[in-house]
C-alpha positions in Angstrom: -14.4 -4.5 -6.1 -13.4 -2.6 -3.5 -9.7 -3.2 -2.7 -7.9 -2.5 0.6 -4.1 -3.1 0.8 -3.1 -5.5 3.8 0.7 -6.7 4.9 0.8 -10.8 4.9 4.0 -12.7 5.6 4.9 -15.5 2.9 6.5 -18.6 4.1 10.1 -19.1 3.9 11.8 -22.0 2.7 12.9 -23.9 6.1 14.3 -26.7 7.1 10.8 -27.9 8.7 8.4 -26.5 6.7 8.8 -28.8 3.7 5.3 -27.0 1.9 6.4 -23.5 2.3 6.8 -21.3 -0.8 9.6 -19.4 -1.5 9.3 -15.7 -2.0 11.5 -14.3 -4.7 13.2 -10.7 -4.1 11.9 -8.0 -6.1 11.8 -8.6 -10.0 12.8 -12.4 -9.7 10.8 -14.6 -11.7 8.5 -17.3 -9.6 9.8 -20.6 -9.1 7.6 -23.3 -10.4 5.7 -25.0 -7.7 7.1 -28.5 -6.4 5.3 -31.5 -6.5 2.3 -32.0 -3.9 0.6 -35.0 -2.9 -2.8 -33.0 -3.9 -1.7 -32.3 -7.4 -4.0 -34.5 -9.3 -6.9 -33.3 -7.1 -6.0 -30.0 -8.3 -5.7 -30.8 -12.0 -9.2 -32.7 -11.9 -10.7 -29.2 -10.6 -14.1 -30.6 -9.7 -15.7 -33.9 -9.1 -19.3 -35.9 -8.0 -20.2 -37.2 -4.8 -23.1 -39.6 -3.8 -24.5 -39.7 -0.2 -25.5 -43.4 -1.5 -28.5 -44.8 0.0 -28.8 -41.5 2.2 -32.7 -42.9 2.8 -31.0 -46.6 3.8 -33.7 -47.1 6.6 -36.1 -48.3 3.7 -33.7 -51.1 3.4 -34.4 -53.6 6.1 -32.4 -56.9 5.2 -29.2 -58.1 4.2 -30.8 -59.5 0.9 -32.5 -56.3 0.0 -29.3 -54.8 0.5 -27.1 -56.9 -1.5 -30.0 -57.0 -4.4 -29.6 -52.9 -4.1 -25.9 -52.8 -4.4 -26.1 -55.8 -7.3 -28.5 -53.5 -9.3 -26.0 -50.5 -9.0 -24.7 -49.5 -12.8 -21.3 -48.6 -12.4 -20.6 -48.5 -16.1 -23.5 -46.3 -16.6 -22.4 -43.8 -14.1 -18.9 -44.1 -15.4 -19.9 -43.0 -18.6 -22.2 -40.0 -17.1 -19.2 -38.8 -15.4 -17.0 -39.1 -18.4 -19.7 -37.2 -20.1 -19.7 -34.2 -17.5 -15.8 -33.7 -17.6 -15.8 -35.0 -13.7 -12.3 -35.6 -12.6 -13.2 -37.9 -9.8 -16.0 -39.6 -8.0 -16.5 -39.5 -4.2 -19.0 -42.2 -2.8 -19.8 -43.1 0.9 -18.2 -46.5 1.4 -20.2 -46.7 4.7 -22.7 -44.1 5.7 -26.0 -44.7 7.5 -26.3 -48.5 6.9 -23.9 -51.3 5.7 -20.7 -50.7 3.4 -21.4 -51.1 -0.2 -18.8 -53.6 -0.6 -17.7 -57.1 1.5 -16.3 -56.3 4.9 -15.7 -59.0 6.9 -14.1 -56.6 9.7 -18.1 -54.7 9.8 -19.8 -57.8 9.7 -18.2 -59.4 12.5 -19.1 -56.2 14.8 -21.7 -56.3 17.5 -25.4 -55.6 16.6 -24.8 -55.6 12.8 -28.7 -56.1 11.7 -27.6 -55.7 8.0 -24.6 -57.3 6.7 -22.2 -56.1 3.6 -23.1 -57.2 0.3 -21.6 -60.0 -1.6 -20.8 -57.7 -4.9 -17.4 -55.7 -4.4 -19.3 -52.2 -6.0 -16.0 -50.2 -4.7 -13.9 -52.5 -6.9 -16.1 -52.5 -10.0 -16.7 -48.7 -9.7 -12.7 -48.3 -9.5 -12.2 -50.7 -12.7 -14.8 -48.8 -14.7 -13.8 -45.1 -13.6 -10.0 -46.1 -14.4 -11.2 -46.6 -18.0 -12.2 -43.0 -18.5 -9.3 -41.7 -16.3 -11.7 -40.8 -13.4 -10.1 -41.2 -9.8 -12.1 -42.8 -7.0 -12.3 -41.3 -3.4 -14.2 -42.9 -0.4 -16.3 -41.5 2.4 -16.5 -43.0 5.8 -18.1 -41.6 8.9 -16.1 -42.4 11.7 -17.6 -43.7 15.2 -20.5 -46.3 15.6 -20.2 -49.1 18.3 -16.6 -49.5 17.8 -15.7 -45.8 17.6 -12.5 -44.6 15.8 -10.6 -47.7 16.2 -13.4 -49.8 14.8 -13.7 -47.6 12.0 -10.0 -47.2 11.2 -10.1 -51.3 11.0 -12.7 -51.0 8.3 -10.9 -48.5 6.4 -7.7 -50.2 6.7 -9.3 -53.5 5.5 -10.8 -51.6 2.3 -7.4 -49.5 1.9 -5.6 -52.6 1.8 -7.9 -54.4 -0.5 -8.0 -51.9 -2.9 -4.5 -50.2 -3.1 -3.9 -47.2 -5.3 -7.1 -47.7 -6.9 -8.4 -45.6 -4.1 -6.7 -42.2 -4.4 -8.3 -40.5 -1.4 -10.9 -40.4 2.0 -12.9 -37.9 3.3 -13.6 -39.0 7.1 -16.5 -37.5 9.0 -16.8 -37.6 12.5 -13.5 -36.2 13.2 -12.6 -37.6 16.7 -10.1 -34.7 17.4 -7.7 -36.4 19.3 -4.5 -36.6 17.3 -3.7 -40.2 18.4 -7.0 -41.2 16.7 -6.7 -39.0 13.6 -3.3 -40.7 13.0 -4.8 -44.1 13.4 -7.4 -43.2 10.8 -5.2 -41.6 8.6 -2.6 -44.6 8.7 -5.8 -46.9 7.9 -6.5 -44.9 4.9 -2.9 -45.0 3.7 -2.2 -48.7 4.7 -2.8 -50.0 0.7 -1.9 -46.6 -0.7 0.6 -44.4 1.1 -0.2 -41.4 -1.5 -3.9 -41.7 -0.3 -5.4 -38.0 0.4 -7.0 -37.6 3.6 -9.7 -35.0 5.0 -11.4 -34.7 8.3 -14.7 -33.0 9.4 -15.6 -31.1 11.2 -15.2 -28.3 11.6 -16.7 -27.3 8.3 -15.1 -25.1 6.2 -11.7 -24.4 4.9 -9.1 -25.0 7.4 -6.7 -27.6 9.0 -8.7 -29.8 11.6 -5.9 -32.3 11.7 -1.9 -32.5 11.1 -2.8 -35.6 9.1 -4.7 -34.1 6.1 -3.7 -33.1 2.6 -6.9 -31.1 1.6 -9.8 -29.2 3.3 -13.4 -31.1 4.4 -14.9 -28.1 2.9 -18.3 -29.0 3.6 -20.9 -26.0 3.4 -24.3 -25.7 2.8 -23.7 -22.5 1.2 -21.2 -22.7 -1.3 -21.9 -19.1 -2.6 -20.0 -18.0 0.7 -16.9 -19.6 0.5 -14.2 -17.9 -1.3 -11.2 -19.3 -2.9 -8.2 -16.8 -2.7 -5.3 -19.4 -3.6 -4.5 -22.9 -4.0 -3.2 -23.6 -0.4 -4.9 -22.6 2.7 -2.6 -23.8 6.0 -0.8 -26.0 3.5 -4.1 -27.9 2.5 -5.5 -28.0 -1.0 -8.5 -25.8 -0.9 -11.5 -27.8 -1.4 -15.4 -27.5 -1.1 -17.9 -29.8 -0.7 -21.5 -29.1 -1.3 -24.8 -30.5 -2.5 -26.8 -29.7 -5.7 -30.1 -31.1 -4.5 -31.9 -29.6 -1.4 -30.0 -31.8 1.1 -27.1 -34.4 1.2 -27.8 -37.1 -1.3 -31.2 -35.0 -2.7 -33.5 -37.3 -0.9 -36.1 -34.6 0.0 -39.5 -33.7 -1.3 -37.8 -32.1 -4.4 -36.4 -35.5 -5.4 -33.8 -34.8 -7.8 -34.3 -31.2 -8.8 -31.2 -29.1 -8.2 -31.3 -25.9 -5.6 -29.5 -23.8 -8.3 -29.8 -23.1 -11.5 -26.7 -23.5 -14.5 -25.7 -20.2 -14.1 -25.5 -20.3 -10.4 -23.8 -23.4 -10.2 -21.7 -23.0 -12.8 -20.7 -19.4 -11.3 -19.7 -20.8 -8.0 -17.8 -23.5 -9.5 -15.9 -21.3 -12.0 -15.0 -18.5 -9.2 -13.6 -21.2 -6.7 -11.6 -23.3 -9.5 -10.3 -19.9 -10.6 -9.0 -19.1 -7.2 -6.9 -22.3 -7.4 -9.5 -24.7 -5.5 -11.3 -27.8 -6.0 -15.1 -28.4 -5.8 -17.0 -31.5 -5.2 -20.8 -31.6 -5.7 -23.0 -34.0 -4.0 -25.7 -35.0 -6.5 -29.2 -36.4 -6.4 -29.1 -40.0 -7.8 -31.1 -43.2 -8.3 -30.8 -46.5 -6.5 -29.6 -48.0 -9.6 -26.3 -45.6 -9.4 -27.2 -43.4 -12.2 -27.6 -39.7 -11.7 -30.9 -38.3 -11.4 -31.9 -37.1 -14.7 -33.4 -33.9 -13.3 -29.8 -33.0 -12.2 -28.2 -33.6 -15.7 -28.3 -30.3 -17.4 -26.9 -28.2 -14.2 -24.1 -30.6 -14.2 -23.3 -29.9 -17.6 -22.9 -26.3 -17.0 -20.8 -27.2 -13.8 -18.4 -29.6 -16.2 -18.3 -26.7 -18.7 -17.6 -24.0 -16.0 -15.0 -26.2 -14.6 -13.4 -26.9 -17.8 -13.1 -23.2 -18.5 -12.2 -21.7 -15.3 -8.6 -19.7 -15.8 -6.6 -20.0 -12.8 -4.4 -17.3 -11.8 -2.7 -18.1 -8.5 0.4 -17.2 -7.2 1.8 -20.6 -9.0 1.0 -19.2 -12.4 1.1 -15.5 -12.3 4.2 -15.0 -9.7 4.1 -13.4 -6.3 3.8 -9.7 -5.0 7.2 -7.9 -5.0 8.6 -7.6 -1.6 7.9 -4.4 0.5 8.6 -2.9 3.8 5.7 -3.1 6.2 4.0 0.0 7.8 4.8 0.7 11.4 2.5 -1.2 14.1 2.3 -0.9 17.7 3.1 -4.7 17.8 6.2 -4.1 15.9 8.5 -4.8 18.8 7.0 -8.3 19.6 7.1 -9.1 15.9 10.7 -8.5 16.0 11.0 -10.4 19.2 9.7 -13.5 17.7 9.7 -15.9 20.7 9.4 -15.4 24.6 9.2 -17.5 27.6 6.0 -17.9 30.0 6.0 -18.7 33.8 2.5 -19.7 35.1 2.8 -19.0 38.6 -0.7 -21.2 38.9 1.8 -24.3 39.8 1.9 -23.1 43.2 -1.7 -22.4 43.6 -2.0 -24.7 46.4 0.3 -22.7 48.9 -1.1 -20.8 51.6 -0.2 -17.2 52.1 3.1 -18.6 54.3 4.2 -20.9 51.7 3.6 -18.0 48.8 6.0 -15.7 50.6 8.6 -18.7 50.9 8.2 -19.3 47.2 8.6 -15.8 46.2 11.7 -15.5 48.2 13.4 -18.3 46.5 12.9 -16.9 43.0 16.3 -16.5 41.7 15.9 -13.5 39.4 20.0 -13.2 38.3 19.6 -17.2 37.6 16.5 -16.9 35.3 18.0 -13.5 33.4 21.2 -15.5 32.7 19.2 -18.4 31.3 16.8 -16.2 29.3 19.7 -14.5 27.7 21.3 -17.9 27.0 18.1 -19.2 25.1 17.9 -16.1 23.4 14.5 -15.2 24.6 13.4 -11.7 23.6 10.7 -11.3 26.4 9.2 -12.8 29.6 5.8 -13.5 30.4 4.7 -13.9 33.9 1.2 -14.5 35.6 0.9 -11.5 38.0 -2.4 -12.5 39.6 -4.8 -15.4 39.0 -8.3 -14.3 39.9 -8.7 -15.5 43.4 -5.1 -16.8 43.9 -2.1 -14.8 45.2 -0.3 -12.1 43.2 3.3 -12.0 42.5 3.3 -8.1 43.9 1.7 -6.4 46.6 -1.8 -5.4 45.3 -3.8 -2.5 47.4 -6.9 -4.4 47.3 -5.3 -7.5 48.9 -4.1 -7.6 52.4 -4.1 -3.8 52.3 -1.2 -4.0 49.8 0.9 -5.7 52.3 1.2 -8.9 50.9 3.3 -10.4 49.4 6.5 -9.3 50.8 8.5 -9.0 47.8 7.7 -7.4 44.7 9.0 -10.0 42.3 7.3 -8.2 39.3 9.5 -4.9 40.3 12.6 -6.9 40.4 12.0 -8.6 37.0 11.2 -5.4 35.6 14.4 -3.9 36.4 16.7 -6.7 35.7 14.9 -7.5 32.3 15.2 -3.8 31.0 18.8 -3.9 31.9 19.3 -6.7 29.5 16.8 -5.8 26.7 14.3 -8.1 27.5 10.6 -7.0 27.6 8.4 -7.8 30.2 4.7 -9.1 29.7 2.3 -9.6 32.5 -0.4 -12.2 32.1 -3.6 -11.5 34.7 -6.5 -13.9 35.0 -9.6 -12.2 35.6 -11.6 -15.3 36.6 -13.1 -15.0 40.5 -11.6 -11.3 40.9 -14.2 -8.7 41.0 -11.4 -5.9 41.3 -9.3 -7.1 38.3 -9.3 -3.8 36.4 -8.3 -1.7 39.6 -5.3 -4.3 40.2 -4.4 -4.1 36.7 -4.5 -0.3 36.8 -2.3 0.0 39.9 0.5 -2.2 38.6 0.5 -0.1 35.2 0.9 2.7 37.0 3.4 1.5 39.4 5.9 -0.2 36.6 5.2 2.2 33.6 7.1 1.5 30.6 8.9 -1.2 32.1 5.8 -3.6 31.4 5.6 -3.8 27.4 2.3 -5.7 27.2 -0.6 -7.6 28.9 -2.3 -10.8 28.2 -5.8 -11.0 29.7 -7.1 -14.3 30.5 -11.2 -14.9 31.2 -11.8 -11.6 29.7 -15.4 -10.7 30.3 -17.7 -10.4 27.3 -19.2 -7.1 27.6 -17.5 -4.6 25.7 -17.5 -2.0 27.7 -15.9 -4.0 30.7 -13.2 -4.6 27.9 -12.4 -1.0 27.3 -12.2 -0.8 31.4 -9.5 -3.3 31.3 -7.6 -1.9 28.2 -7.8 1.8 29.8 -6.3 0.0 33.1 -3.4 -1.7 30.9 -2.6 1.6 29.3 -2.5 3.9 32.7 1.2 3.8 33.1 2.2 2.7 29.6 0.0 4.2 26.8 2.0 1.8 24.3 1.4 -1.3 26.4 0.0 -4.0 23.9 -2.8 -6.1 25.0 -4.0 -9.8 24.3 -7.7 -10.7 25.4 -8.0 -14.5 25.5 -11.4 -15.9 24.9 -11.8 -18.7 22.7 -10.5 -19.4 19.4 -6.8 -18.6 19.7 -6.3 -16.8 16.6 -9.1 -14.5 16.2 -10.3 -11.2 17.8 -11.8 -11.2 21.2 -12.0 -7.6 21.4 -11.8 -4.3 19.5 -9.3 -3.2 22.5 -6.5 -6.0 21.6 -3.4 -5.6 19.6 -2.3 -9.4 19.4 -4.1 -12.8 19.6 -4.4 -14.5 22.7 -3.2 -17.5 21.1 -3.5 -20.1 24.0 -3.4 -23.6 22.6 -2.5 -27.3 24.0 -1.7 -28.1 20.3 0.5 -25.5 18.7 1.8 -28.0 16.1 -1.8 -27.8 14.7 -1.6 -23.8 14.0 -0.1 -23.0 10.9 0.7 -19.1 10.5 0.3 -17.8 7.0 0.9 -14.0 7.6 1.7 -11.6 10.4 -1.7 -10.2 10.7 -5.1 -11.7 11.3 -8.1 -9.5 11.9 -5.5 -6.7 12.1 -3.7 -8.3 15.2 -0.3 -9.7 15.3 -0.4 -13.2 15.0 0.6 -14.9 18.4 0.5 -18.1 19.8 0.8 -19.5 23.3 1.7 -23.2 23.6 2.6 -25.2 26.1 5.9 -27.8 26.0 3.7 -30.4 28.5 0.5 -31.5 29.6 -0.7 -31.6 33.4 2.1 -32.2 35.5 4.6 -31.3 33.0 4.9 -34.3 31.3 7.2 -34.1 28.4 5.4 -33.5 24.8 7.6 -32.1 22.5 11.4 -33.1 22.2 14.0 -30.5 20.8 13.6 -31.0 17.2 9.5 -30.9 17.4 9.4 -27.9 19.3 11.9 -26.0 17.2 9.9 -27.0 14.1 6.9 -25.6 15.6 8.6 -22.6 16.4 10.2 -21.9 13.0 7.1 -22.4 11.1 5.2 -19.8 13.5 8.1 -17.5 13.3 8.6 -17.7 9.2 4.7 -17.4 8.5 5.1 -13.9 10.2 4.0 -14.9 13.6 5.3 -14.8 17.3 5.2 -18.1 19.7 5.4 -17.6 23.4 6.2 -21.0 25.0 4.5 -21.9 28.6 7.5 -23.4 30.1 8.1 -25.9 33.2 10.3 -23.8 36.0 11.5 -25.1 39.2 10.4 -23.8 42.6 13.5 -21.4 42.3 12.2 -19.6 39.3 14.5 -21.5 37.0 13.9 -23.4 33.8 13.6 -27.2 34.5 16.8 -28.9 34.0 15.1 -31.6 31.5 13.7 -29.0 29.6 16.5 -26.5 29.1 17.7 -28.2 25.8 14.6 -28.0 24.3 14.1 -24.2 25.4 17.6 -23.7 23.6 16.7 -25.4 20.4 13.5 -23.1 20.3 15.5 -20.1 20.9 18.0 -21.1 17.7 15.0 -21.9 15.7 13.4 -18.7 16.3 16.6 -16.8 15.5 17.3 -18.9 12.4 13.8 -18.5 10.8 13.7 -16.4 7.7 10.7 -13.9 7.1 10.0 -11.7 4.2 7.1 -9.4 4.5 5.2 -8.6 1.2 2.3 -6.2 0.2 -0.9 -7.8 -1.2 -4.5 -6.9 -2.0 -7.6 -8.0 -0.7 -10.8 -7.6 -2.7 -13.9 -6.9 -1.0 -16.7 -8.2 -3.4 -19.7 -5.6 -3.7 -22.9 -6.9 -4.9 -23.8 -5.2 -7.9 -27.5 -3.5 -8.3 -28.8 -3.0 -11.6 -29.6 0.7 -12.3 -33.7 1.0 -12.7 -34.6 2.5 -16.0 -35.9 6.2 -15.7 -39.7 4.8 -16.2 -39.5 2.5 -13.3 -41.9 2.3 -10.7 -40.3 2.8 -7.2 -41.9 1.6 -4.0 -40.6 2.0 -0.5 -41.8 -0.1 2.3 -41.2 0.2 5.8 -40.7 -2.6 7.8 -43.9 -4.4 10.0 -41.6 -6.7 12.1 -38.2 -6.6 13.3 -36.1 -8.4 16.0 -33.2 -10.5 17.3 -33.8 -14.5 17.6 -31.3 -16.1 19.7 -30.8 -19.5 22.1 -30.2 -16.9 25.0 -33.9 -16.7 26.5 -33.4 -14.0 29.4 -32.7 -10.3 28.0 -33.1 -10.3 24.2 -36.9 -9.2 24.2 -36.0 -6.5 26.9 -33.1 -5.0 25.0 -34.2 -5.2 21.5 -35.2 -1.7 21.2 -31.7 -0.6 22.7 -29.8 -3.1 20.4 -31.6 -3.3 17.5 -31.0 -6.3 14.8 -28.3 -8.4 16.3 -26.0 -11.1 14.4 -23.6 -13.0 16.1 -21.3 -16.1 16.2 -19.9 -18.1 19.4 -18.8 -21.2 21.1 -21.9 -21.8 22.5 -25.6 -22.1 21.2 -26.5 -19.1 23.5 -23.7 -17.1 21.4 -25.6 -17.7 18.0 -28.1 -14.9 17.3 -29.9 -14.0 13.7 -32.4 -11.6 13.2 -36.0 -11.4 11.8 -36.9 -8.7 9.2 -40.4 -8.5 7.5 -41.8 -6.2 5.1 -45.7 -6.3 3.9 -45.9 -6.9 0.2 -49.6 -7.3 -0.2 -50.0 -3.8 -1.7 -47.6 -4.5 -4.5 -48.9 -5.1 -8.0 -47.5 -8.5 -9.0 -49.0 -8.2 -12.5 -45.8 -5.6 -13.2 -42.6 -7.0 -13.9 -40.1 -6.9 -11.0 -36.7 -5.0 -12.0 -34.5 -5.1 -8.9 -35.2 -5.0 -5.0 -32.7 -3.4 -2.7 -32.8 -3.7 1.2 -31.3 -0.7 3.2 -29.6 -1.8 6.2 -27.5 0.4 8.6 -24.7 -1.1 10.5 -24.5 0.3 13.7 -20.7 -0.6 14.3 -17.8 -0.8 12.1 -15.8 -4.5 11.2 -13.0 -5.5 13.6 -9.9 -5.9 11.4 -10.3 -7.5 7.8 -13.7 -7.5 6.4 -13.2 -10.6 4.4 -12.9 -12.6 7.8 -16.3 -14.3 8.1 -17.0 -12.5 11.8 -17.3 -9.3 9.6 -19.7 -10.6 7.2 -23.5 -10.6 6.8 -25.7 -13.2 5.3 -29.4 -12.3 4.1 -31.7 -14.9 3.2 -35.4 -15.6 3.6 -37.0 -17.6 6.3 -39.2 -21.1 5.3 -41.9 -20.7 8.0 -43.3 -18.4 10.5 -41.1 -17.1 13.4 -42.8 -17.2 16.8 -42.4 -14.3 19.3 -40.0 -16.1 21.7 -38.8 -18.7 19.0 -35.1 -18.8 19.9 -33.8 -22.2 19.0 -31.3 -21.4 15.9 -31.8 -24.8 14.7 -35.5 -24.7 14.4 -35.6 -21.7 12.0 -35.3 -23.3 8.1 -34.3 -20.9 5.5 -33.8 -20.8 1.8 -30.1 -20.8 0.4 -31.3 -19.8 -3.0 -30.7 -16.1 -3.6 -29.0 -15.2 -0.3 -26.7 -12.5 -0.4 -23.1 -12.2 1.4 -22.4 -8.6 2.8 -18.7 -7.7 3.4 -18.9 -5.1 6.3 -16.1 -2.7 5.8 -17.3 0.4 7.6 -20.3 1.7 9.9 -23.2 3.2 7.9 -25.9 2.3 5.2 -25.8 -0.8 3.1 -27.4 -1.5 0.3 -28.2 -5.2 -0.5 -29.5 -6.7 -3.5 -32.5 -9.1 -2.6 -34.0 -9.1 -6.1 -34.0 -12.9 -6.1 -35.5 -13.1 -2.6 -38.3 -10.8 -3.4 -39.0 -12.2 -6.8 -39.7 -15.6 -4.8 -42.3 -13.9 -2.6 -43.9 -12.0 -5.4 -44.2 -15.5 -7.6 -45.8 -16.9 -4.6 -43.5 -18.4 -2.0 -44.7 -17.5 1.4 -43.4 -14.3 2.7 -41.8 -15.2 6.2 -39.3 -12.3 6.3 -35.8 -11.7 5.8 -33.3 -13.9 7.9 -30.0 -11.9 8.9 -26.9 -13.9 10.2 -23.3 -14.5 10.2 -21.8 -16.9 8.0 -22.1 -20.7 9.0 -24.6 -19.9 11.6 -26.1 -23.2 12.6 -22.9 -25.4 12.8 -22.2 -25.4 16.6 -18.4 -26.8 16.3 -17.6 -23.8 14.3 -15.1 -21.9 16.7 -15.5 -18.7 16.0 -14.6 -16.1 18.7 -18.0 -14.3 19.6 -18.5 -11.3 17.5 -21.6 -9.0 17.6 -23.1 -6.9 15.1 -26.0 -4.3 15.5 -28.0 -3.0 12.8 -30.8 -0.2 13.2 -34.3 -1.8 13.7 -36.2 1.4 14.4 -39.1 2.2 11.7 -37.9 4.2 8.7 -38.5 7.6 8.4 -37.2 10.2 6.1 -37.2 13.1 8.6 -36.8 11.4 11.9 -35.1 8.0 11.2 -33.3 8.0 8.0 -31.4 5.0 9.1 -34.3 2.8 9.3 -34.6 -0.6 7.7 -36.5 -0.3 4.5 -37.1 -2.0 1.1 -37.0 -0.5 -2.1 -38.6 -2.2 -5.1 -38.2 -1.1 -8.5 -40.9 -2.4 -11.2 -41.1 -1.9 -14.7 -44.5 -0.7 -16.4 -46.7 -3.1 -17.9 
């Protein structure tokens, strides 16, 4: 393992963060963890899921469906699960077709072709599982003709019927809207207030709603998910994956598992040891029994789950308290919170009206208010693309407009009261944004402590120009680039996260730094037209949770035309200031382990063959410039918010001359990463997944979702620095030498293929020119070690 030390912020026990953990002082014993709704799930360790009747299209009428449900062997399944040691069972209450239990609400819906069955399979399952102390959970896909409200009615009907016999819900097709999420969560808890809830998508381990208790965790590649503690964003860490070759196992492979006992057991044990919980979706028969071909692997999973030793903060105590190293953003961290004034409110004013608006701006009055609410910095929109600036800019009206230099007056006045000034600049529609920023930076110098840049260009060269402009008058000015996920790195030249979100209550800060950036949130008090969204208590709660976790929060605050905080919001802003000042922080030092794939050392008499690639190129949904820039960029991987920002690469070696009669000892892929990681290598944006394609890739085959690949044997690489990486691809090459068609290596970022995964776009480039020991030693090469016959 390679370790590197980073600073993380531990949650303090604060009034509004009931789930936060107390960090003991140096030498103190760790307190016992408080009771949590997910305790039973944590203790259960692992469970089994059925995507029951995933091939429901074979069932055409209500009579056939009812007969299928009648033949489900609930008693036999319960015995199987007991034998395996599974702690719970999750089944699709309604998936692609009708429910598996009577539902008057469902049957009354429009366009229902297959009615719900007569048998109450859910009740029978609950009773049989209870005899073996196995918990029951239900899956339901939200949506359909009636949308989320209709699904909520079905969930509520079932929840009230089964009460405490159903312990949790996994809700698919997350509506995204908080009101609809609450409607669904309330329905799930109508019969059991302690029922657990998770929403998907997005996939993976993150919070998707304020009303859930555990992570949805669904993933096709469980070997990539890495559990580093029981809780993530105050949710029980949970992973849901499939043991067969698809959800439900209904493929040409029938019930055959895609992993052997060692691989599946290792994934399970690693996740549980870290404090997590694993659910395996397993192949099964229509009669309700687990497919016999999967039983041996499930037994290995059960043994691994029982033997896993957990070393979470709850059992081994918390790290000692230590001082953080100096960081450029220390002043922002210590400031805790600030106020943002968005001048786009006056975007409909013409030049004459704009001058009048700036004349009315009451700088002394604002200064008095900022001191009263205890704001430590003030952020103001200096210019909004094609809009009007808050200070003269030479590129606009020859620097003679506006008449008042509001930014200069604010900088002088704020500086006297020890309140920092941060300037926001929207680059949209402004070709001369860099020139304007440089001009203002030189004019105000160190009076401006930071910049928040919106609509940032994606090209790294343009980002560097903007950063240099920001630093022209103050080399220590800190920068945030806004462009996508609020709390991810968007540029190599930024210091704190853009953080803009209309739902700051859903963002949970767990440590000061994310991707080596100061965690920062830019939250909004109201919707359009400044409608009230948060009262004083809620705004204070959100602020305290952000600050206590090590973050900083800026509140986009409604202002009057004279530049003062609107009266109806003043008490809310005061409550925020009190909460920020009262939040307790403790910074601790922790170790992040960066796994390194172990490559077996070949014996001295091993036969070594070095292969040069025969084809290497990038494949992307973007169809215009990839072929032309291929030689310049090399192999590329990326993730982003749109299909055009997803890229993975294809790398093929000719294995036809390899003597397949000789046993394979190991195979190593040498790949040169042309740029180092941005921030923490454990972050998914700084990882590489190597697998094998399952069909031929055409020359202009850009569609990312049309390239199937094999998860078996895939390798996860943590990019810690620029340079050559040795990647263990023994299992992949073994498959090819055993007869599987060689369609080449697939190089991608993790999670590629889930369009809703909101990663900020990050490009990684790898050398693609052919390997030559003298001319190009960094070229990709495949080194195969075989044993003598």
